[in-house]
Every structure is written in structure tokens, then in C-alpha cells.
N, C-alpha and C positions, 0 to 999 in steps of 0.2 A: 343271557342273550334274549330270552323270551320277553323279559321285563323291558329291555331296551327297545325291542321291536314294537311293544305296545305303547311305549312312551313317545316314539318318533312321530306318529300322527298328531299327538297333542302338542309337541314342540313346533311342528309345521303350522298348526292352527294358530298358535300364539304368535309366531313370526309374522304370518299374514295379517293378523289382527293389528299388530304393532305397525306394520307397513302401511296399512290403509287407515289407521287412526289419524285424526287431524293434528294431534299434538304429541310430540315426542315427550319422554319422561324426564329429560334433563336438558340443560342449557348448552351442552357441547354440540348437540345436533338436534334438528327437528325436520319433519317433512309433512307437507300438506298436499294431499291429492284432492283438492277442493277444501273449502273452509267451513263446512258445517260443524257446529258445536265448538268452534274456536272462541277464545276470549280475547280477541285482538283489541288493541287500543285504537278506536276509530275516531276520526276528527273530520270537521267539515261536512261534506255531503256523502262521504264514504259509507257503504253498507254492504252486507252480505246477503245474497239472494238465497231463497230456500233451496235452490239447486246446489249451493255451495260455491257459487261464483262470487268473487270479491270485486265489487264495483267501486272504483275510486271516484269517478265523476260521471254524471249524466250530461245531457246537452244544455244544462243551465249555463248562462253566460257569467263570466268573471267569478267563478267559484273554484274552490280547491277541495281535495279529499286526501286524507292520510290514513294509513293503516300500519300499525307497528306491532311486532311481537310483544306480548303483554309484560314481559320483565326484561330488564337490561342484561346484557352479557358482560361477564367479568373480564376486563382486560388489565386488571391492576398489576402494576410493575413492582409492587411490594410483596407479592406472594413468594413464599419460600421456594416454590418450584418454578418460578418465572424464568423464562429464557426468551431469546428473540423470536423463537418459533411460536411462542404463546400468542403473538399478534396475528398469526396466519389464519386464514379462513377460506372456505370454498362455498359457493352458493350457485344454485341454478333455479330459474323460474320461467314460467310461461305466461306471456301477456298478449293482449290484443287491443288494438285501437280502432274503434268504429267511428269515423268522422261524420260530422253533420253534413258536410259537403264532400263529394267524391275527390275534390282536389285540395281542400283546405281543412286542416285539423287544428286542434288547439288544446293544450300546448305541449303535451307529452307527459312522460313518467320518469321519476327519478328513484332508483334504488338508493336508500339513504342509511347512513350510520351516524348517530348523533348522541351527545350526552343526555339529551332530553327529547321526549316524544312530542313536546309542545313547542311551537315556534311563534312566540308572541309577536304580534304586529306584522306577521308574514302576509304577502300579497299573492293574488292569483296571477293569471296571464304569464308573462315571461319569467316571473319569480318562482313558479312551480309550487307555491304554498310553503316555501322554505325560508325565503329571505325577504327583505324590503330594501329600499334605496340606501339605508344607512348600515344594515347588517351584512349585505352582500360585499364580500371582500374583507370582512373583519376577521383578524386572526384569533379573536376570542371565541369564535363560533364552534371550533373543533368539529366541523361537519365534513364528512366524506360522502360523495354522491356520484353515481353513474347516471347521467341523463340520457334519455331516449327522446330527443327533441324534434318536434315536427313544425317549428316556426323559426324563421331566421330573425334573430334579434340583433340588430346592429349594435346596440348598447353593449352587448357582451361579446362582440367580435365573432359571432357564429359563422361557420363556413358555408352552411346552406340550411334548407328547411327539412332535411332528412339526415340527421347525424347522431352519433353517440359521442359523449364527452366525459372525461374524468374531471370532477370538480372538487376543489379543496376550499372550504370556507366561503364559497361564492359561486356565481354562475358563469364566470369567465373561465372556460375550461383550460386546465393545464395542458391537456392533449385531446384532440378530437379527430374524428374521421367520418366520411360519408358511409352510410350503412351498406355494407356488402358482406357476402359470406363466401367461403372457399368451398366449392363443390368437390367432394372427394372423388366422385365418379368422373366428372368432366375435367378435373384438375385445373379449374379456372375460378376466378372471382366473379360472382354474380350479384347484381344490384338487388337490394331488398327494400321494399317500401313499408315504412313503419305504419302508415295509415291504410294499409291494404285491407284491414278488417279481418285478417286471418291470424291464427295463433302463431306466435314467434317465441323461440326459446333462447335464453341468455345464460351464459356461464361466466362467472366472475371468480377468479382464483388468485389469491394473494399469498406469496411466499415471503414471510417476514425476514427469513435468514438472508435470502438473496435480494430482498427489497424489490421484488419483481411482481407486477400485476398484469395478468392476462385477461382480456375480455373477448369472448367468442359469442357469435350470434348466428342463428340459422332458422329457417322455417321449421315448424314442429314436425313436418313430414320428412325432414332430412336428418341424417345422423350428425353427431357432433363433428364439425369441421376439424381437419388435422392441423390447420393453421389458425391462430386467433386473429381477430380483426385489429385489436390493439394490444401491444405488449410494451410496457413502459416501466422504468425504474422509479420507485416511489417509496419514500420513507414515511410510514404512517405512525411511527412511534411518537412523534411530536403532535400528531393530530388526535389520536385516540386518547380519551380520558379513561379513568379506572373502570368505568362502566359505560357501555354504549348500547343504545336502542338500535334495532335494525328493522327496516320496513320500507314502505313505499309512499311517495307523495306525487300528486298530479294536480293539474289545474286547467281551466278553460279561460278564454279571453272573449273577444268579440265573435270569434268562431269557436265552436265547441266540438268535443269528441266524447264518446263513451270510452273510458279507460278501464280495462279489466285485468285482473290477475287470476289465472286459472289454477296454478299450482306453484309450490315453492318448497325448496329443500335447502337447508343450511347446515354447515358443519364447521366446527372449530378444529377438528382432528381429521386430517386426511381429506379425501374427496367427498363431496356432498353426495348422498344417496340419490340414485337416479329416480326421476319421477315416473310413476306408472301412467303413461299417456291414456290408457284405456279407462282409467278411473277419473280423469279430469272432467269437470262439468262442461256442458255444451254452451256455446255462445247463443244469445238470443237472436232470433231471426231478424235480419236487416229489414226494417220497416219499409225502406225505399223499394225493395224488390216487389212489394205488393202493389205499387202504383200502376204498372202496366195492366195488371189484371182488373183493378178497379176501373181503370180508364176504359177497358173493353166493355165493361158492363154499363158504364154511364153514357158513353157516346151514342149508342143506338136509341136510348130512351130519354136522354136529357140534353138534346142539342141546345135548347133554349137556356138551360142552366150554364152550359159551357160559354154561351155568348155573354151571359151576365158576368161570369167569372172573368172573361176577357175584358169587359168594360171596367170591372172593379180593379183589375191589375193595371189597366191603362191609367185609371184615375189616380191610383196609388203611385204609379211611376211618375206621373205628372206632378203630384204633390211632393214627391221625393226631392225634386229639384226646384220646388217653388221658392221664389225670392220675393223680397219687399222692394218695390220700385215706386218712386214718386216723381211727379213732374219736374220738381226742381233739380233732380239728379241728372237730367238729360245733358246739362253742360259738362258733367264729369264723365261722359261716355268712355273716353280712352282709359280712364283710371278704374273703370268698373269691370270686374271679372264676373263671368257667369258661374253660378254655383255648380252647375253640371261639369264645367271644366275643372273646377277645384276638387270636386268629388272624385272625378276620374284621375286627376293628377296625384292625389293622395291615396288612390286605390280604396276609396270609401272610408278614409280616415282610419285605416287599419292600425292595429297595435304595432306592427312591425315598422310602420312609418312614423311612429311617435318619437319626437325628439326630446320633449321635456315639458314641464308645467311650471308656471309661476303664479304670482298672486292675481294675475289678470287674464289667465287663459292657458290653453294647451296648444303646443306647437307641433306641427306635422311636416315632414319632408314630402315634397311632391315634384313631379315633372310635368310641365304644361304640355298637353297633347299637341297643340298647334305649333309650338316652337321648339319643343324638346329642351327647354330651359329649366334647370332645377330651381325650385323656390322653397321658402319656408312659409307655411300658412298658420297663422295664429287665430284660434277661435275664441272670441270674447263674448260673454253673455251680456245682453242689454234688454231690459224689460220695460223701458219707458221711452216714449217718443219725445219727452221734454228735452230740448237742447240737442236732438240728434242732428238737425240740419247744421248747426254750428260745429258739432263734432265731426261730421263728414267733411265739412268745409276745411277744417283744420287738417284732417287726414290728407285731403287732396293737396293742401299747401305743403305738408311734409313730403309729399311725393315729388315736389319740385326742388327739394333740397339736393344739392349735388356737391359731394366732397368725398375724396378718396378714403377718408377715415370715418365715414358714416355708413351704416347699413342702409341701402336704398329701399325705401318703401315704394313698391311697384303699383299698388292699388288696393281695392277693397271689394267686398260683396256683403249684401245684407239679406238676412232671412228673419223670420219671426223669432224674436228673442235671441238673435245671434248675429254678431258682426264678425266678419272674416277679414283679416289684414294679410296682405301678400308681400313678403320681403324677399330680397335676393338671398340665396342659400349660402351659408358660411360653413364649409366642410369640416372645419376643426372645432366647431361648437363654441361654447362660452369659455372665457378666460378662467373663471373660478375653478373649473374642474382641473386645470393644469396647476393651479396654486394649492388647492385644498384636498383634491381627491387622490387617495392612494392608488397606485398602479398606473399612474399617468406619467409621461416624461417630465422631467424638471426643466423649466425654461431657463436658459442661460441669462446672465445679467445683460448682455448686449441685446438679446431678444426682448427682455423686459423693458429696457430703456427705450428701445424703438417703439414699443407699444405705448409707453407713457407719452412720448413725443407725438405719436400719431393721434391719440385720444385728445391731447391738449390742443392740437391743431384743429381737430374736428369741433371741439367745444368753442374755440376762438371764432370759427366760422359761424356757429350758431349765435353767439353773443354779439359779434361786431360786423361780420362780413356779408350777411344775408340781408335781404330787403327789410326784414323785421327782426326783432330780438326774439330768439327762441330759448325758452327756459326748459331744460331737460327734466329737472326735478327728481331724477332717480339714477344718478351716476354711481355705479358700483361694478365690481369685477364680473358679476353674473350678467350684467347688461353690456359687457364688452365682448364682442365676438371676434373670432380669428379666421381670416381667409386662408386659402391654400398655402400662402407664403408666411403665415403666422403674423400678418399685419393686424394691428388692433383696429376694430371698427366699432364705434359707439352705436348701439341699437336700442330697441324697445322704447319708442316714443309715446307709449300709452299714457304717460302723465304730462307730456310736454304742453307748454302754453306759449302763446304768441302775444307780443305787444309792439307797438311802433317804437322806433328809436326816439329817445328823449321823453317817452310817456311813462307814466307810473303803472306798474302791473296791478290788475284789479283783484286777482284771486286772493281769498282770505281763508282757504281751506287747506289744512296741513296734510300733505301727502308725502310719501317717500318711505324710506327704510330706516329703522332704528340704527343708530351708529353713524349715519351719514347726514342727519338732520342738523342744520345750523341752529345755534341756540336762540337767535332772534325769532325763529319761526314759532317758538313756544309762546311768544308774546303777541306777535302781529298776525301770524298765519300767512304772511305775504312772502311768496318766493321771489327772489331777485337773482341777478347774475352773481351776487355775493354768496347766496346760499348754494348755488351750483359750484362756486369756487371752493366752498367749505367741503362739499361732498367730494370734489376732485382731490382735495388735500388728504382726505381719509383714504381715497383710492391710491394715492402716491404711497402712503404708508403700508397699505395692503400689499402692493407689489414688492416693496423693498423688504418687508418683514415676513411675508409669506403667511400671514394670519389674518383672521377676520376682525372687524372693528370691535365686536363684543363677543367674548367667549366665556360663557358661564362656568365652564369646567376649570378655569384657571383661578389662582389665588386673587385676593382682593387687590393686591398691588399690580397684578397683570391683567385684571378683568377687562379694562377698557384700553384699547390699543393706543389712543392718543395720549392718555395719561402716562402709560408705560414708556413710550418713546420720549415724552417730555421730561420725565424723571431722569432718564439716561442722558438726555441732552444737557440737563442742568449739571450733572456730575461729570460731564466731559467724556461719557462712555457711549455716545450715540451709535457707534459702529457695532456694538454688541447686540443691537436690535435687528441686525440684518438677518435674512432668512438663512437658517443653518443648512438648508439643503443646497445652498450655493457653495458651501464648504470654503468660503473665503475667496472664491474666484469672481472678483468684481473689481471695477475701477474705484479706488477708494474715494477720489474726489467726486465722482458721479454719485456714489452711494451717499456721501455726506450731503451733497446738494439735494438729492431727492428727499432724504429724511428731514432736512432742515426746511426745505420748501414745503413739505407736507405739513409741518407744524405751523409755518407762517400762513398757509392757506386756511388752517383750522383756527386762526386767531378768533377769540370771542367777539372782538370789535370788528364789524364788517368793513369799516373804512380802512382798517389796518391791513386787510388782506390784499394781495396783488390782484390785478385783473388778469384775464386769460392772455392778453397780449404780452404782459410782463412775464407771465409764467412760461410762455413759449420762448421768449428771448432768453430766460434763465436756462431752460433745458437745451436750447440750441448753442449756448455758450456765447451769445451775443451781448449779454449783460451779466454782471456779477452780483450775487446777493450782497446787500450792504453789510459791511463788517461792523455791525452793531448788534447789541443784544436784541433778541427777537421780542422780548416781553419786558415791559417796564415794571417798576415796583408795585404800582397800583394794580396791574393785572394779576401779579402774583398774590398780592394781599387779598384779592377778591375770590380766591379759591378757583383760579383760572380754569383749570383743565378738567372739571367734572362735567363735560359737555353732554355726554350721553345720559348722565343722571338728570341734568336739568330738563332735557326734552322729555325724558321718561316721566318726571314729576308733573310737568305741565300738561301732558297729553295722555296720561294713564297708559303709556306704552309699556310693554313687558321688558323692562331692564331694571337692574338694581338701582336704588337711589341712596345717595349719601349727601355730602355738603353741596350747596348750590353756589355759583358765583354771584356776586352782588349785582344789583340793578344798575349801578353807575357805570358798568362796563358797556352798557347800551344806552348812552345818555340822550340821544336825539334821533328823530326820524331820519335826519340826513345821514347819520352813520349807518342806519339800517338800509337805506335805499341806494347808497353810493358805494362803489367798490374800487379799491386801488389807491395807492398812496401818491 
């Protein structure tokens, strides 16, 4: 008994030493009351302060920071003692977010479990340092995350700018909820602000047997709520790999926050050990709280300095909205927007208003303050004044185009090195996301057919029915936008060119997108209505087949869409190229018409292609495609359908090259400049 009593203080000392050490001695559980001496895997701008505070990000813009437990945890399903409970875990951690602005933070924290602690190609801002545009939503990621999100990202269908979400392989949450906690004393739910700057505790508990995940949150000053914020059934057995890293990731955007982790406990067996709140490191003092004190010191002694500051701020504010205006632009007054209005409309071109980016600029959603009309604003860089007068003149001309299947260009604005184009807003975005992006609804055949007819009608208007001939020069699925009723509207006239009816177009510079470029462009560089028809033919095949014109991941026989469809047409199996996502639910005659018409529009001899008036008549059923072979023996002998390869070879564009069709398929300038049989 005496020996036991003498041993007891030593055992208590050992227990307290283990409890307050930064790293547990095995991988079934660990606890950090501060992170001094830890060997965490740090990435990005993450660092550990001497106080033991883990800082994921500071107020640097568009940065990320990650911190992961140094070794992966074993979730192998091949272990002899494996059972469903082996995937269970429990964790709790305390975090704090100190925003750069009192009302705006960026972008939040994600507790993360992943097969790798490195996320190659990941982006900051709304991607939280975990994914990018191509990896978000990919089932091969095997990433489980709980996001504490402080920005509303429309792209991921966020519910608000203060929510938690359960994420599987991407940032579109399986389930999410506004941040509240159940007050045990008051017996009510109370709102909790993630960017309050105060420590907040989170509990995440997963029971693999019941496939039940509970997420609970509360201020650090409160006890654990009796009711979780989220409780959802979730099977992680298909998500977890044999070994998984656990840790945190965070990011900033145009607005920034300091994201901190104060303490963390994790357990694979039973409940995670409670954190010792008294041992947690303190948060740094909020620098903004010093401002009033400094101001009280400066005002009595430096009134002149304050006046100078006021003048500097005034000049900066004036420069912030500074525009480029020249005398010749006065005639375009109604089509000219002020930069101040566009800046306010897009909330300063914030990340959450970002709609997407293309080869010619970034697009933001906005609401005009004067009319409350929603618009899309494209920012295009321009660093030369050469030709700008003609360019603006063409923009204003485009603003006079009026057709139900064209996206209306409302006007423009110019700043130094920047041109802003204002379009009407299309709420359903671009067509390509419905065709190629996973997680979006599949368009029915009737919807696709109506879109094709609409775009054909709009292109006919550009070629034949307006006061000048308008060559679009970049017809493709990503440049077709869908309005609220899913009607197709041809947009993005950034490459469009004008010429008078009956005149010869003068442009000799090849522009456009690989896979849509007509073969004659490789020789002449001269765009015509025929080259637009060629691109429209490729677009017809995109819609019917549900795939892009060139897909490098496919076999050589399937690499180029037009080749592949032509091969099936030759063998009488053209319907086998229809989009498998339609599951055979389409009008057979319409499908045959669209596929065959697509091949005809992509004929290598421009004069053989139909013009857009004929195309519209075919699609409306007013004319029937001729019951003749599409391509004669000479075409076939010339290696007819290696179109993408020919353009790639001539223009050094990034597409595979093989056999080229012969020069005799383009025998004269007349065949290049005229279209339609």
C-alpha cells in the first residue's frame, strides 16, 4: 500500500504531461493544446507562432494555407481486425477567424481528410486551397471535408455567406446549414458569426456502423450543445482510402482573413479527449482596435496631416473611377457606361460576382444601380490605342444587333489598359456546362433541338438579314448562353468582324478555337460565312454527341469528333454517335438530320457547304436534305476528314497531326469565298 501511494503522484504527473504534450504517442488519437513543437506538414502560407498558435492564412490576398497531421491514419479495409467501426472517428477543434473587414472575410476553413496532404494545382479563394475547376467534383479525389465558409459562392450553390457544409470530392456541399448553435440554458438556437474574431469550437463525430455524421458548433465560452447543428447519413467507406491524412486548409480572395487553429483533438476509438481551454494559446490583439487610440493622439497635434490624408484619399477615390474618354466617343453617349456604375453594379468586381473566364477576359455578374437590371460585365485588357477607334465603332455597331437568339450587347466603358463590355445577363450560363460538366442536369433532345434552331436563326440574321454581314468567327458551345427558359443565345462577339453585303472580307489573321476552324483558314487566313458554317457544323455534332470536337484522352479513332461521326456515317451506324446521356430518348429522324447536316456543314470544300438560310430550312423541316451521298470519291481519296489535324499543322496549334487532305479539295478562290450549293 505504501508503494502504491508513493507511485500515485508519479502517475498523475505522467498523465498531465501526456495531456499537455503537443503530440500523442500513437495514431489512434492525439491532442494539441497549442502546437509548439509539433511536426505538422505545413503548406502555402501556414505557420506556427512561438505562442503555439497555428496560423493558416494572414491577410495576404489570394493565398492558401494548409496544415496536416504529419503521418496518415490507417483506414485499410484489408486488416485482419477490420470491421465497419474501423472507419469511425471523433474530433474537436477550436478555431478563430479575424477578418480584414468587419463585414467581409475570405474565404473560410475546411477540416479535411484526404489520401494526400498535397493538392497539386489547387486554387485559393472559393476553392479553399483544396481543388480547382477540373478537380472539384471528381470522384477520384477521395476527399472528405467540413467547410466553415464565410463567402457566398454562386458557383457551388452556397446558401449564404455564413454556413457549414459537408463536402465529398468537391465544394458543392452534400448538406449545409446556416451557422447556429443550441443554447442548453435558453433551450433555443442562436446565430453564430464565423468572422466574429472570437474562438469557436467544433465537434465532428462519425459512426461508421450507423453511417451517421454529427456536426456540432458553439462559442468556446459555451458547453457542448445537446443537439448537433447537422446530422446526416453518410457512407464514407467508398470515400476513404487505405490511408488518410487529416488536417485543415484555408484560403483568402480579394478580401482576406487571419484563420487560426488554437487546439485540436482527434480519436479513432471512442470520443475525442476534451481540450484544456486554459492551455490554449491566446489570439493576437486585433490591430483595428488600436485605431481610435492612435486617432486621439494624432488629431490634436496633426490637423494638417489629417487634411493631407483627406486629400490623398479623395484623389485615390477619384482615380479609382478614372476612365479614358476621347472627343470622338461623344456620339456613342447612350452606349457608354460609367466605370463607377459598373464598379458598384459588380460590388467592386468581387469574387462572389465572378461568372467565369475565357481567352479574352473575365466576366462578372452585376445589377445596374440606376435601373436594377442584371447585366454581365466582361473585362478585356487592351494596351494599345492602335485601332481602338475602329474597335469601339464595331462594338457600338454590335449594340444595334437585335435578335431573340443573340445576347444583347448593351454598351461599353474604357479605362487605362482595360475595356469593359456590358451584356444582358443570362441566368443559366453557358451551354457547355450542361453538355460537359458533371453534376448538371441533362438537356433533353427537344431542348437541344430548339437550341440548335435558335442559334441557326441568330447566325442567319448575322449573315443575311442585318445591314452588314457579321462574321462571328468563334461559334462553339461555350459561347452559346441560355436564358431563363433555356433558349439558346449566341454571344461573345469579341472576335466578330463586319463587311458590306457583296464585298470581300479583308481580315487575314486566323482566330478562333481549335476544332472549329475551317480548313481553308489555314491557307488564306480569311474568315467568311462559310467558315462560320463550318464551326456551326461542329457545334451541331457537339449537341448531338455530347462531346467536345477534340478530346485528347480518347483513342486515335475517336480523337476528332468529325472524323469519328463520319466513320460511323460511312458504315451506316451514325445513330451510335448520339449522346449516351440521352439514353435513346430522341426523335430518330431529327437526330439523323442533325448528325448528317453537321457533316455537310463541315465539308472541306466551302462551296459544298449549305448557307445558313438552307440550314434553317432543313432544321425547320421546310426543306429536305438531298438523298445523295454527302461526299464524292475525290473527297474521300483526299483524306477528307482530318480537318483539325490540317489546321493544327498549318498554324502550329496544339492538336495531334496525321494525314492531311490534298490541296485539290480547295481548288479556287471562288470556292473559298462562296458558300452554299
